[in-house]
C-alpha positions as CSV (number, residue, x, y, z in Angstrom):
1,M,-11.0,-30.5,84.2
2,H,-10.6,-30.5,80.4
3,I,-14.3,-29.6,79.9
4,G,-14.0,-26.6,82.3
5,V,-10.7,-25.5,80.8
6,K,-12.2,-25.7,77.3
7,M,-15.2,-23.6,78.4
8,I,-12.8,-21.0,79.7
9,F,-10.1,-21.0,77.1
10,G,-11.8,-22.3,73.9
11,K,-10.3,-24.4,71.1
12,T,-7.6,-27.0,71.6
13,A,-4.8,-28.5,69.5
14,A,-7.0,-31.4,68.6
15,T,-9.7,-29.3,67.0
16,D,-7.7,-26.4,65.3
17,I,-4.7,-26.8,63.1
18,R,-3.6,-23.3,63.8
19,I,-3.3,-24.0,67.5
20,A,-1.3,-27.2,66.7
21,R,0.9,-25.2,64.3
22,A,1.5,-22.5,67.0
23,L,2.5,-25.2,69.5
24,A,4.9,-26.8,67.0
25,Q,6.5,-23.5,66.0
26,R,6.8,-22.1,69.5
27,G,7.6,-25.4,71.3
28,A,10.4,-26.5,69.0
29,P,13.1,-24.1,70.2
30,G,12.7,-25.2,73.9
31,S,12.8,-28.9,73.3
32,F,16.3,-29.3,74.6
33,A,16.2,-26.6,77.2
34,Y,15.3,-29.0,80.1
35,A,18.3,-31.2,79.4
36,M,20.5,-28.2,79.2
37,F,19.3,-26.7,82.5
38,V,19.6,-30.1,84.3
39,G,23.2,-30.3,83.2
40,L,23.9,-26.6,84.1
41,V,22.3,-26.8,87.6
42,A,23.8,-30.2,88.4
43,G,27.3,-28.9,87.3
44,L,27.1,-25.6,89.3
45,S,25.7,-27.3,92.5
46,K,28.1,-30.3,92.3
47,L,24.9,-32.5,92.4
48,F,26.4,-34.8,89.8
49,D,29.2,-35.7,92.3
50,H,26.6,-36.7,94.9
51,E,24.0,-38.4,92.7
52,P,25.6,-39.3,89.3
53,V,23.2,-42.1,88.4
54,K,20.0,-40.2,89.2
55,V,21.2,-37.0,87.5
56,G,22.3,-39.1,84.5
57,V,18.9,-40.8,84.2
58,I,17.0,-37.4,84.4
59,F,19.4,-35.8,81.9
60,G,19.1,-38.7,79.5
61,V,15.3,-38.9,79.7
62,T,14.8,-35.1,79.2
63,L,17.2,-35.4,76.2
64,L,15.2,-38.2,74.6
65,I,11.9,-36.4,75.3
66,G,13.4,-33.2,73.8
67,G,14.3,-35.1,70.6
68,Y,10.9,-36.7,70.4
69,R,9.0,-33.3,70.8
70,R,11.4,-31.8,68.2
71,Y,10.4,-34.6,65.8
72,L,6.7,-33.9,66.5
73,S,7.2,-30.2,65.8
74,A,9.2,-30.8,62.6
75,N,6.6,-33.2,61.2
76,M,3.5,-31.5,62.4
77,E,2.3,-30.4,58.9
78,K,2.6,-34.0,57.6
79,D,1.3,-35.9,60.6
80,Y,-1.4,-33.7,62.1
81,P,-3.9,-33.8,59.2
82,H,-3.9,-37.6,59.3
83,D,-4.7,-38.0,63.0
84,P,-5.1,-34.7,64.9
85,Q,-6.0,-36.4,68.2
86,R,-2.9,-38.6,68.2
87,W,-0.5,-35.7,67.4
88,A,-2.0,-33.5,70.1
89,L,-1.9,-36.3,72.7
90,A,1.7,-37.0,71.8
91,F,2.7,-33.4,72.1
92,Q,0.9,-33.0,75.5
93,L,2.5,-36.2,76.9
94,A,6.0,-35.0,75.9
95,T,5.4,-31.6,77.5
96,F,4.0,-33.2,80.7
97,C,7.0,-35.5,80.8
98,F,9.3,-32.5,80.8
99,A,7.4,-31.1,83.8
100,I,7.6,-34.4,85.6
101,C,11.3,-34.8,85.0
102,W,12.0,-31.3,86.2
103,M,9.9,-32.0,89.4
104,A,12.0,-35.1,90.0
105,F,15.2,-33.0,89.6
106,V,13.9,-30.3,92.0
107,I,13.1,-33.1,94.6
108,L,16.6,-34.5,94.1
109,V,18.2,-31.1,94.7
110,L,16.0,-30.5,97.8
111,M,16.8,-33.9,99.3
112,T,20.5,-33.5,98.6
113,F,21.1,-29.9,99.7
114,G,18.0,-28.8,101.6
115,P,16.6,-25.2,101.3
116,G,20.0,-23.7,100.5
117,W,21.5,-21.6,97.7
118,E,21.4,-24.7,95.4
119,M,17.6,-24.9,95.9
120,S,17.2,-21.1,95.3
121,M,19.1,-21.4,92.1
122,T,16.9,-24.3,91.0
123,L,13.7,-22.4,91.8
124,I,15.0,-19.4,89.8
125,V,15.5,-21.8,86.8
126,T,12.0,-23.2,87.5
127,T,10.4,-19.7,87.2
128,G,12.2,-19.2,83.9
129,L,11.0,-22.5,82.5
130,A,7.4,-21.7,83.6
131,S,7.6,-18.3,81.9
132,G,9.0,-19.9,78.7
133,G,6.2,-22.5,78.9
134,I,3.5,-19.8,79.0
135,S,4.9,-18.2,75.8
136,A,5.3,-21.5,74.0
137,L,2.1,-23.3,75.1
138,S,-0.5,-20.6,75.8
139,A,-2.2,-21.3,72.4
140,D,-3.6,-24.5,74.0
141,A,-5.1,-24.2,77.5
142,R,-5.4,-27.9,77.9
143,T,-1.6,-28.1,77.7
144,V,-0.4,-25.0,79.5
145,I,-2.5,-25.3,82.7
146,P,-1.4,-28.8,83.7
147,Y,2.1,-27.9,82.8
148,L,2.2,-24.9,85.1
149,L,0.5,-26.8,87.9
150,M,3.2,-29.5,87.7
151,I,6.4,-27.4,87.1
152,V,5.5,-24.6,89.6
153,G,2.9,-26.2,91.9
154,G,5.0,-29.4,92.5
155,P,8.0,-27.5,93.9
156,A,5.6,-25.3,96.0
157,V,4.2,-28.4,97.6
158,M,7.7,-29.8,98.3
159,E,8.8,-26.6,99.9
160,L,5.7,-26.5,102.0
161,V,6.4,-30.0,103.5
162,S,10.1,-29.3,104.0
163,E,11.2,-28.3,107.5
164,G,11.9,-24.8,108.5
165,P,10.4,-21.3,107.9
166,Q,12.5,-20.8,104.7
167,G,10.6,-23.6,103.0
168,T,7.2,-22.1,103.9
169,Q,8.2,-18.7,102.6
170,L,9.5,-20.2,99.3
171,S,6.3,-22.2,99.0
172,F,4.1,-19.1,99.5
173,M,6.2,-17.2,96.9
174,L,5.8,-20.1,94.5
175,V,2.1,-20.2,95.0
176,L,1.8,-16.5,94.2
177,Y,4.0,-17.0,91.2
178,L,1.8,-19.9,90.1
179,L,-1.3,-17.8,90.3
180,Y,0.5,-15.1,88.2
181,C,1.5,-17.7,85.6
182,L,-2.1,-19.0,85.4
183,L,-3.4,-15.5,84.9
184,Q,-0.8,-14.7,82.3
185,G,-1.5,-18.0,80.6
186,R,-5.2,-17.1,80.4
187,I,-4.5,-13.6,79.1
188,Q,-2.1,-14.9,76.4
189,N,-4.5,-17.7,75.5
190,Q,-7.4,-15.2,75.0
191,H,-5.1,-12.9,73.0
192,Y,-4.1,-15.8,70.8
193,L,-7.8,-16.9,70.3
194,S,-8.7,-13.3,69.5
195,E,-6.0,-13.2,66.8
196,A,-7.2,-16.6,65.6
197,A,-10.8,-15.3,65.4
198,Q,-9.6,-12.3,63.4
199,A,-7.7,-14.6,61.1
200,D,-10.8,-16.8,60.7
201,L,-12.8,-13.6,59.8
202,L,-10.2,-12.5,57.3
203,E,-10.0,-15.9,55.8
204,K,-13.8,-16.1,55.6
205,Q,-14.0,-12.6,54.1
206,S,-11.2,-13.6,51.6
207,C,-13.1,-16.7,50.6
208,E,-16.3,-14.6,50.2
209,L,-14.4,-12.0,48.2
210,V,-13.0,-14.8,45.9
211,A,-16.5,-16.3,45.5
212,A,-17.9,-12.8,44.9
213,T,-15.2,-12.1,42.3
214,R,-16.0,-15.4,40.5
215,E,-19.7,-14.6,40.6
216,A,-18.9,-11.1,39.2
217,E,-16.8,-12.6,36.4
218,V,-19.6,-15.1,35.6
219,A,-22.1,-12.3,35.7
220,N,-19.9,-10.1,33.5
221,E,-19.6,-12.9,31.0
222,A,-23.3,-13.4,31.0
223,K,-23.8,-9.7,30.6
224,G,-21.4,-9.6,27.7
225,L,-23.3,-12.5,26.0
226,F,-26.6,-10.8,26.8
227,L,-25.3,-7.5,25.2
228,A,-24.1,-9.4,22.1
229,N,-27.5,-11.1,21.7
230,M,-29.4,-7.9,22.4
231,S,-27.3,-6.0,20.0
232,H,-28.0,-8.5,17.3
233,E,-31.7,-8.9,18.1
234,I,-32.4,-5.1,18.3
235,R,-30.2,-4.0,15.4
236,T,-31.6,-6.6,13.0
237,P,-35.2,-5.3,13.0
238,I,-34.1,-1.7,13.0
239,N,-32.0,-2.4,9.9
240,G,-35.0,-3.8,8.2
241,I,-37.2,-0.9,9.2
242,L,-34.7,1.8,8.1
243,G,-33.7,-0.1,5.0
244,M,-37.2,-0.7,3.7
245,T,-38.2,2.9,4.6
246,D,-35.3,4.1,2.4
247,L,-36.4,1.8,-0.4
248,A,-40.0,3.0,-0.1
249,L,-38.8,6.7,-0.2
250,A,-37.0,5.9,-3.5
251,T,-40.3,5.1,-5.2
252,D,-43.0,7.3,-6.6
253,L,-45.0,8.6,-3.6
254,S,-47.6,11.1,-2.9
255,V,-46.7,14.1,-0.7
256,E,-48.6,12.7,2.2
257,Q,-47.0,9.2,1.9
258,R,-43.6,10.7,1.7
259,E,-44.2,12.8,4.8
260,Y,-45.3,9.7,6.7
261,L,-42.3,7.7,5.6
262,E,-39.8,10.5,6.4
263,L,-41.3,10.8,9.9
264,A,-41.0,7.0,10.3
265,R,-37.3,7.1,9.1
266,F,-36.7,10.0,11.6
267,S,-38.2,8.0,14.4
268,G,-36.2,4.9,13.4
269,G,-33.0,7.0,13.5
270,N,-33.9,8.2,17.0
271,L,-34.6,4.6,18.1
272,L,-31.3,3.5,16.7
273,A,-29.5,6.3,18.6
274,L,-31.2,5.3,21.8
275,V,-30.3,1.6,21.3
276,N,-26.7,2.5,20.6
277,D,-26.5,4.7,23.8
278,I,-28.0,1.9,26.0
279,L,-25.7,-0.8,24.5
280,D,-22.6,1.5,24.8
281,F,-23.5,2.3,28.4
282,S,-23.9,-1.4,29.2
283,R,-20.6,-2.2,27.5
284,I,-18.9,0.5,29.6
285,E,-20.4,-0.9,32.8
286,A,-19.3,-4.4,31.8
287,G,-15.8,-3.3,31.1
288,Q,-16.1,-4.5,27.5
289,L,-15.6,-1.2,25.7
290,E,-12.6,-1.4,23.3
291,L,-11.2,1.2,20.9
292,E,-10.8,0.5,17.2
293,M,-7.8,2.6,16.1
294,V,-7.7,3.6,12.4
295,D,-5.7,6.1,10.4
296,T,-8.0,9.2,10.3
297,E,-7.9,12.7,8.8
298,L,-9.1,14.9,11.6
299,R,-10.2,18.0,9.7
300,P,-12.4,16.3,7.1
301,L,-13.9,14.2,9.9
302,V,-14.9,17.2,12.0
303,G,-16.3,18.9,9.0
304,E,-18.4,15.9,8.0
305,I,-19.7,15.6,11.6
306,I,-20.7,19.3,11.8
307,D,-22.3,19.3,8.3
308,S,-24.3,16.2,9.0
309,L,-25.6,17.6,12.3
310,V,-26.7,20.9,10.7
311,K,-28.4,19.0,7.9
312,V,-30.2,16.7,10.3
313,N,-31.3,19.5,12.5
314,T,-33.0,21.4,9.8
315,K,-34.5,23.9,12.2
316,V,-31.2,25.0,13.7
317,G,-31.4,28.8,13.8
318,V,-27.8,29.7,14.7
319,P,-24.5,29.4,12.8
320,V,-22.1,26.6,13.8
321,H,-18.4,27.4,13.3
322,W,-15.7,24.9,13.6
323,T,-11.9,25.2,13.6
324,V,-9.0,22.7,13.8
325,A,-5.8,24.4,14.7
326,S,-3.5,24.7,11.6
327,A,-0.4,23.6,13.6
328,M,-1.9,20.2,14.2
329,P,-1.0,17.2,11.9
330,Q,-3.5,16.2,9.2
331,R,-3.8,12.5,10.2
332,F,-4.1,10.7,13.5
333,N,-4.4,7.1,14.6
334,L,-7.6,7.1,16.7
335,D,-11.1,5.6,17.0
336,R,-13.0,7.7,14.6
337,V,-16.3,6.1,15.5
338,R,-16.0,7.0,19.2
339,L,-14.7,10.5,18.4
340,T,-17.7,11.0,16.1
341,Q,-20.0,9.8,18.9
342,V,-18.5,12.4,21.3
343,L,-18.8,15.3,18.9
344,N,-22.3,14.2,17.9
345,N,-23.4,14.3,21.5
346,L,-21.6,17.6,22.4
347,V,-22.5,19.6,19.3
348,G,-25.9,18.0,19.1
349,N,-26.7,19.2,22.7
350,A,-25.4,22.7,21.8
351,I,-27.7,22.8,18.8
352,K,-30.7,21.5,20.9
353,F,-30.2,24.1,23.6
354,T,-29.3,27.1,21.5
355,S,-32.0,29.2,19.9
356,E,-30.0,32.4,19.3
357,G,-26.4,33.5,19.1
358,E,-23.8,31.0,17.7
359,I,-22.1,27.7,18.3
360,S,-18.3,27.3,18.0
361,V,-16.2,24.1,17.9
362,L,-12.4,24.3,18.4
363,L,-9.8,21.6,18.4
364,D,-6.2,22.3,19.3
365,G,-3.4,20.2,20.6
366,R,0.2,19.8,21.7
367,E,2.8,17.1,21.2
368,T,3.6,15.4,24.5
369,D,5.8,12.5,23.2
370,D,7.2,11.2,19.9
371,D,4.2,11.7,17.5
372,V,1.8,11.4,20.5
373,W,-0.5,14.4,20.8
374,E,-2.8,15.6,23.6
375,I,-5.8,17.0,21.7
376,S,-8.1,19.4,23.5
377,G,-11.4,20.7,22.3
378,Q,-14.2,22.8,23.3
379,V,-17.8,23.2,22.2
380,T,-19.2,26.6,23.1
381,D,-22.8,27.7,22.8
382,T,-24.9,30.8,23.7
383,G,-27.9,28.7,24.8
384,I,-29.8,28.3,28.0
385,G,-26.8,27.3,30.1
386,I,-26.8,25.0,33.1
387,P,-27.8,26.0,36.7
388,E,-24.8,25.9,39.0
389,D,-26.4,23.3,41.3
390,K,-26.7,21.0,38.3
391,L,-23.1,21.2,37.1
392,G,-22.1,18.3,39.3
393,T,-24.9,15.9,38.2
394,I,-25.2,16.2,34.4
395,F,-22.4,13.7,33.8
396,G,-24.2,11.1,35.9
397,T,-26.1,8.2,34.2
398,F,-29.7,9.0,33.2
399,A,-29.1,12.5,34.6
400,Q,-30.5,15.7,33.0
401,A,-30.4,19.3,34.2
402,D,-34.3,19.2,34.0
403,N,-35.8,15.9,35.1
404,S,-39.4,17.2,35.5
405,F,-42.3,15.9,33.4
406,V,-42.7,19.3,31.8
407,R,-39.1,19.7,30.5
408,R,-38.8,21.1,27.0
409,Y,-35.9,18.9,25.9
410,G,-36.0,15.1,25.7
411,G,-33.3,12.5,25.9
412,T,-32.2,9.6,28.0
413,G,-29.5,11.4,30.0
414,L,-26.8,8.9,28.9
415,G,-25.0,11.0,26.3
416,L,-22.7,12.9,28.6
417,A,-22.0,9.9,30.8
418,I,-21.0,7.9,27.8
419,C,-18.9,10.7,26.3
420,R,-16.9,11.1,29.6
421,S,-16.3,7.3,29.7
422,L,-15.2,7.3,26.1
423,L,-12.8,10.2,26.5
424,R,-11.3,8.6,29.6
425,T,-10.8,5.4,27.6
426,M,-9.1,7.6,25.0
427,G,-6.7,9.0,27.6
428,G,-8.6,12.3,28.3
429,G,-11.6,13.7,30.0
430,L,-14.7,15.9,29.8
431,W,-15.7,18.9,32.0
432,V,-18.0,21.9,31.6
433,E,-18.2,25.6,32.4
434,S,-21.6,27.3,32.2
435,V,-23.5,30.4,33.2
436,F,-27.3,29.9,33.5
437,G,-29.1,31.9,30.8
438,Q,-25.8,32.8,28.9
439,G,-24.5,29.5,27.5
440,S,-22.0,26.7,28.2
441,T,-18.6,25.5,27.2
442,F,-17.8,21.8,27.2
443,H,-14.1,21.1,27.3
444,F,-12.8,17.7,26.3
445,S,-9.4,16.1,25.7
446,F,-8.0,12.8,24.4
447,T,-4.6,11.5,23.1
448,A,-3.8,10.2,19.6
449,K,-0.7,9.3,17.7
450,A,0.1,11.5,14.6
451,M,0.5,9.6,11.4
452,Q,2.5,10.4,8.3
453,E,0.9,12.6,5.7
454,R,-0.7,11.1,2.6
455,S,-3.0,12.2,-0.1
456,Q,-6.6,12.6,0.9
457,V,-9.3,10.2,-0.4
458,V,-12.8,11.6,-0.5
459,V,-15.7,9.2,-0.7
460,G,-18.9,10.8,-2.1
461,Q,-22.4,10.2,-0.8
462,V,-24.8,8.0,-2.7
463,D,-28.3,9.2,-3.4
464,L,-30.7,6.3,-3.0
465,S,-33.6,8.3,-4.5
466,V,-32.1,7.8,-8.0
467,E,-31.5,4.3,-9.3
468,Q,-27.9,4.4,-10.7
469,P,-27.0,1.1,-12.4
470,S,-23.5,0.0,-11.9
471,A,-21.0,0.3,-14.8
472,H,-19.9,-3.2,-14.0
473,E,-22.6,-5.5,-12.5
474,L,-21.6,-8.1,-9.9
475,S,-23.0,-11.4,-9.0
476,V,-23.7,-11.2,-5.3
477,L,-24.8,-13.9,-2.8
478,V,-26.7,-12.6,0.2
479,V,-26.6,-15.1,3.1
480,E,-29.2,-13.9,5.5
481,D,-31.9,-15.7,7.5
482,N,-34.0,-12.5,8.3
483,L,-36.6,-12.1,5.5
484,V,-36.9,-8.3,5.8
485,N,-33.1,-7.7,5.8
486,S,-32.4,-10.1,2.9
487,R,-35.2,-8.4,0.9
488,Y,-33.8,-5.0,1.7
489,V,-30.2,-5.8,0.6
490,Q,-31.5,-7.7,-2.4
491,R,-33.6,-4.7,-3.7
492,L,-30.8,-2.3,-2.8
493,L,-28.3,-4.2,-4.9
494,Q,-30.7,-4.8,-7.7
495,K,-31.4,-1.1,-8.0
496,K,-27.7,-0.7,-8.6
497,G,-27.9,-3.2,-11.4
498,H,-26.3,-6.2,-9.6
499,R,-27.4,-9.8,-9.9
500,V,-28.5,-11.1,-6.4
501,Q,-29.2,-14.6,-5.0
502,V,-30.3,-15.1,-1.5
503,A,-29.5,-18.1,0.8
504,E,-31.4,-18.4,4.1
505,N,-28.5,-19.9,6.2
506,G,-24.8,-20.7,6.0
507,L,-25.3,-24.2,4.8
508,L,-27.4,-23.2,1.9
509,G,-24.9,-20.4,1.2
510,V,-22.0,-22.9,1.0
511,E,-24.1,-25.1,-1.4
512,A,-24.9,-22.1,-3.6
513,I,-21.3,-21.2,-3.9
514,Q,-20.5,-24.8,-5.0
515,D,-23.1,-24.5,-7.8
516,N,-22.6,-20.9,-9.0
517,D,-19.9,-18.3,-9.6
518,F,-20.2,-15.2,-7.4
519,D,-18.2,-12.0,-7.3
520,L,-19.1,-11.2,-3.7
521,V,-20.8,-12.7,-0.6
522,L,-22.6,-10.7,2.0
523,M,-22.6,-13.0,5.0
524,D,-24.7,-12.7,8.1
525,V,-23.1,-14.2,11.3
526,Q,-26.0,-15.5,13.5
527,M,-28.0,-18.0,11.4
528,P,-29.6,-21.5,12.0
529,E,-28.1,-24.7,10.6
530,M,-24.7,-23.2,10.0
531,D,-23.6,-19.7,11.2
532,G,-21.7,-17.2,9.1
533,L,-18.3,-18.0,10.7
534,Q,-18.7,-21.8,10.1
535,A,-19.8,-21.1,6.5
536,T,-16.8,-18.8,5.9
537,R,-14.4,-21.4,7.2
538,A,-16.0,-24.1,4.9
539,I,-15.6,-21.8,1.9
540,R,-12.0,-20.9,2.7
541,L,-11.2,-24.6,3.1
542,A,-12.6,-25.4,-0.3
543,E,-10.6,-22.6,-1.8
544,V,-7.4,-24.4,-0.8
545,V,-8.1,-26.8,-3.7
546,S,-9.5,-24.3,-6.2
547,E,-6.8,-21.7,-5.5
548,C,-9.5,-19.0,-5.8
549,H,-10.5,-16.3,-3.4
550,L,-14.1,-15.2,-3.1
551,P,-14.6,-11.8,-1.2
552,I,-16.8,-12.4,1.8
553,I,-18.2,-9.4,3.7
554,A,-19.7,-9.8,7.2
555,L,-23.0,-8.0,7.3
556,T,-24.1,-8.4,10.9
557,A,-25.8,-6.8,13.9
558,H,-23.0,-8.0,16.1
559,A,-21.2,-4.7,16.6
560,S,-18.4,-5.2,19.1
561,A,-14.6,-5.2,18.5
562,E,-14.5,-8.9,19.5
563,D,-17.2,-9.7,16.9
564,R,-15.2,-8.0,14.2
565,E,-12.0,-9.9,15.2
566,R,-13.9,-13.2,15.1
567,C,-15.2,-12.4,11.6
568,L,-11.8,-11.5,10.3
569,A,-10.2,-14.5,12.0
570,A,-12.7,-16.8,10.3
571,G,-11.6,-15.6,6.9
572,M,-13.9,-12.7,6.1
573,D,-12.4,-9.8,4.1
574,A,-14.3,-6.9,5.7
575,Y,-16.9,-6.2,8.3
576,L,-20.1,-4.1,8.1
577,T,-22.6,-3.7,10.9
578,K,-26.4,-3.2,10.8
579,P,-28.0,-0.8,10.3
580,L,-26.2,-0.9,7.0
581,Q,-24.2,2.2,6.0
582,V,-24.7,2.1,2.2
583,T,-21.8,4.3,1.3
584,K,-19.4,1.8,3.0
585,L,-21.0,-1.0,1.0
586,W,-20.6,0.8,-2.3
587,K,-17.0,1.5,-1.5
588,I,-16.3,-2.2,-0.8
589,M,-18.0,-3.2,-4.0
590,D,-15.9,-0.7,-5.9
591,H,-12.8,-2.5,-4.6
592,V,-14.3,-5.8,-5.7
593,R,-15.0,-4.4,-9.2
594,E,-11.5,-3.0,-9.5
595,E,-10.0,-6.2,-8.0
596,T,-8.1,-4.2,-5.3
597,P,-7.5,-5.6,-1.8
598,L,-10.3,-4.9,0.7
599,Q,-9.6,-3.1,3.9
600,A,-10.8,-4.9,7.1
601,S,-13.0,-2.0,7.9
602,S,-15.9,-1.7,10.2
603,G,-19.3,-0.2,9.4
604,Q,-20.1,0.9,12.9
């Protein structure tokens, strides 16, 4: 019978902890119901006056069984995991004992009073117990079916064998009720199993989601490590190419040689821009893009960006006008590198796509909170414009208005996607209005905190084509394992009149510092034997005894905000990234000559 029941109804308490938990929770409230109904019916029918001993025994047994099943229910979570079969068998036996005791009580009532009102009252209570049993036990078909057969089928058989037509009628009614109870038990069991299956599915999906989340986190960490390594490995040779090209251009060259090197430098700059776009896009996808907020004068920054774009695009044939509203503060706390990147992309695109007319750049803003400004800008051109059906796609990754092989304008299609992501990170956005053949206006916005006014500091550009010896030469140690990069920095510093020594790794750098007096150290980060961070810590530890402080500048291709923080935490005084921005290096060396504190600036 158990095999057939299991085939029809599915899992049992012995094989599923959820079923056992449902039996314990639903069965606990009715554990003392049988003793209560025995006492109630016996009292109303005066059965206790006729059969006090038998009624007392049935009442006592049901009370003991009720206490035992209540104990099983209360300790299910503790006992079931140790021996599921034993707990399930004990619960079933206690339930079946309830049914047997009640059958014995029904027989006692029938034998004492016959098929009278006492028996009718008893059968009414029987139907109530059966209904309650369906609700409490339907989670386990192996328990509920035998229970119903005993508690309803037993009285039906007794009424059938009793004398008189009333007993036959009651028996027929009980049989119909039994069939109804079995049907309800099957329906509720299937409903419970369906809910259990859904719970299984949700649990499985939850586990899969947790596993997928962990895999995504591991993949994200691996991607971040890959980006850091790629940033270093790609920027390092580009730094060497651009640096050595600049040094070559500073020598006596023929016209033809200079043309070739200038083309090489131009191509190297384009390669660097492409690498930066791809790395930025990858950082954005990996959720590793962080802003580096610095005190910035907005108007000079915008002017420098526009001027540099016009100088680089020597063939630009239209005027470029820019305006920063006079009502705006002079200084803001913002990520100047990312804002420069946005304006370079938007204004650079306008220059590329505009052959006649003009280009205008406007920045305005309004204060939204205490010193917090919502800055809005627009870059308007009179260029080729964008077809209406392309307006929704140009901000996609690797998307361009013209993707054909015969398009006039190159590019990766990442610039606008990166700009939109950057501006969203800065608390704003980017959108476009355009009429094909008449021009476009790119609108952008971001938020920044206004800073207190202070005097403007202007840093001039350094002309590498003229060797300008320093008024105060410094002794500089360059710790760099890449031969091309070390040679470039060495020649660059020597042309300025500084004394330079090179160490090929951090360990040799530490040893060189122990044997010589240096004014400044330019320290790479990723090196064999001992990396730049370890070398810096070793130098700072030795300084505890000497009570001296040697300025150490990170000069590395690792260009993320996390890399900068690691360098500064290791004890470095400032942070420059490759490809080297020479003006920033000269500014830092000016601080060293003047013995003024270095700012923990970045050379990105």
